[in-house]
Every structure is written in structure tokens, then in C-alpha cells.
Backbone as CSV, one residue per row, in Angstrom:
resi,resn,N_x,N_y,N_z,CA_x,CA_y,CA_z,C_x,C_y,C_z
1,MET,37.244,14.925,3.968,36.184,13.953,4.137,35.168,14.154,3.010
2,ASN,34.795,13.078,2.361,33.834,13.230,1.275,32.407,13.062,1.778
3,TYR,31.480,13.265,0.875,30.053,13.244,1.195,29.615,11.907,1.794
4,ILE,30.064,10.804,1.246,29.700,9.468,1.728,30.213,9.251,3.152
5,ASP,31.437,9.655,3.413,32.013,9.515,4.757,31.229,10.337,5.787
6,GLU,30.814,11.529,5.402,30.050,12.377,6.303,28.693,11.749,6.624
7,LEU,28.039,11.181,5.601,26.761,10.508,5.831,26.932,9.308,6.759
8,GLN,27.992,8.553,6.560,28.250,7.400,7.420,28.495,7.843,8.862
9,GLU,29.221,8.919,9.041,29.476,9.436,10.388,28.172,9.875,11.055
10,ILE,27.292,10.514,10.303,25.993,10.937,10.839,25.170,9.719,11.233
11,ARG,25.177,8.673,10.422,24.436,7.444,10.744,24.954,6.808,12.034
12,ILE,26.250,6.815,12.218,26.848,6.247,13.431,26.435,7.057,14.656
13,ILE,26.446,8.377,14.525,26.055,9.243,15.638,24.582,9.034,15.986
14,ILE,23.726,8.951,14.985,22.293,8.737,15.226,22.063,7.399,15.910
15,LYS,22.757,6.362,15.464,22.628,5.038,16.089,23.051,5.113,17.564
16,GLY,24.120,5.831,17.848,24.572,5.996,19.226,23.557,6.734,20.076
17,LEU,22.939,7.768,19.514,21.900,8.499,20.240,20.702,7.604,20.540
18,GLN,20.310,6.790,19.570,19.187,5.877,19.785,19.495,4.902,20.920
19,THR,20.711,4.419,20.971,21.108,3.508,22.044,21.048,4.214,23.396
20,LEU,21.523,5.439,23.452,21.468,6.203,24.704,20.025,6.459,25.135
21,TYR,19.167,6.822,24.190,17.754,7.043,24.517,17.148,5.783,25.118
22,GLN,17.391,4.645,24.491,16.813,3.386,24.968,17.373,2.996,26.332
23,THR,18.621,3.311,26.591,19.256,2.948,27.850,18.786,3.824,29.004
24,TYR,18.807,5.142,28.799,18.549,6.068,29.900,17.115,6.592,29.963
25,LEU,16.420,6.554,28.864,15.038,7.059,28.826,14.156,6.063,28.062
26,PRO,14.031,4.841,28.554,13.344,3.804,27.781,11.858,4.086,27.537
27,LYS,11.223,4.881,28.378,9.795,5.146,28.208,9.513,6.410,27.400
28,ALA,10.536,7.192,27.157,10.358,8.454,26.440,10.352,8.222,24.938
29,ASP,9.564,9.025,24.256,9.497,8.974,22.799,10.752,9.650,22.226
30,PRO,11.550,8.934,21.432,12.773,9.525,20.873,12.522,10.791,20.062
31,LEU,11.378,10.870,19.388,11.076,12.084,18.621,10.898,13.284,19.537
32,LEU,10.290,13.060,20.701,10.157,14.153,21.663,11.520,14.592,22.193
33,ILE,12.401,13.640,22.406,13.748,13.985,22.875,14.470,14.813,21.821
34,ASN,14.380,14.396,20.557,15.011,15.162,19.481,14.435,16.569,19.408
35,ASP,13.112,16.680,19.537,12.484,17.995,19.524,12.954,18.842,20.707
36,LEU,13.084,18.204,21.865,13.565,18.908,23.057,14.971,19.444,22.827
37,LEU,15.841,18.626,22.286,17.209,19.073,22.029,17.241,20.224,21.028
38,TYR,16.403,20.127,20.003,16.340,21.198,19.011,15.790,22.481,19.636
39,ALA,14.735,22.334,20.435,14.147,23.510,21.086,15.145,24.148,22.042
40,ASN,15.905,23.307,22.739,16.905,23.834,23.663,17.961,24.620,22.906
41,LYS,18.349,24.104,21.767,19.357,24.798,20.969,18.819,26.149,20.494
42,LYS,17.576,26.181,20.098,16.979,27.415,19.604,16.445,28.302,20.729
43,LYS,16.467,27.764,21.965,16.014,28.507,23.142,14.589,29.037,22.975
44,THR,13.704,28.154,22.545,12.306,28.545,22.379,11.529,28.318,23.666
45,GLU,10.364,28.849,23.728,9.514,28.672,24.896,8.895,27.281,24.949
46,LEU,9.017,26.502,23.894,8.468,25.152,23.876,9.230,24.199,24.792
47,LEU,10.381,24.590,25.249,11.196,23.728,26.091,10.415,23.227,27.313
48,ILE,9.701,24.101,27.965,8.938,23.710,29.158,7.860,22.696,28.796
49,GLN,7.175,22.891,27.682,6.139,21.958,27.257,6.726,20.577,26.967
50,TYR,7.856,20.517,26.317,8.479,19.237,26.002,8.951,18.527,27.266
51,LEU,9.505,19.283,28.192,9.920,18.667,29.459,8.724,18.060,30.175
52,HIS,7.615,18.763,30.149,6.397,18.249,30.772,5.936,16.967,30.078
53,LEU,5.955,16.958,28.765,5.555,15.748,28.024,6.460,14.571,28.350
54,LEU,7.758,14.812,28.434,8.691,13.722,28.712,8.504,13.160,30.115
55,THR,8.171,13.995,31.056,8.063,13.520,32.436,6.699,12.926,32.752
56,THR,5.706,13.151,31.906,4.378,12.622,32.190,4.056,11.358,31.417
57,GLN,4.984,10.879,30.637,4.731,9.652,29.876,5.016,8.438,30.702
């Protein structure tokens, strides 16, 4: 797979994530969701704060 194909695949995945966010979490800020996923991956203590932000919007 070349560089262009990889970029196209990433764009398709991002578009799919945006659609899922809009469908299942229409009131949540997509940037907060991305931060939550990143924090979850890194297992930081910010996870609780992000969950609180997502549920209080």
C-alpha cells in the first residue's frame, strides 16, 4: 500500500467515525470524544473528567 492509499483509508475511517458520532452522540462535541478515546488508550486520569464533560453537555 502506498502513501496516497493509506491517506485515503484514514480519510474514510475518519468520515465513518464522524457519522457514528452524529448518529449515536449528536449532542457531544466530536473533539471531546476523540480526546476521550485517546485518553482511554493512554489510560490517563483525564478519562473521568472527559466522561463528565460528555454527560453534562
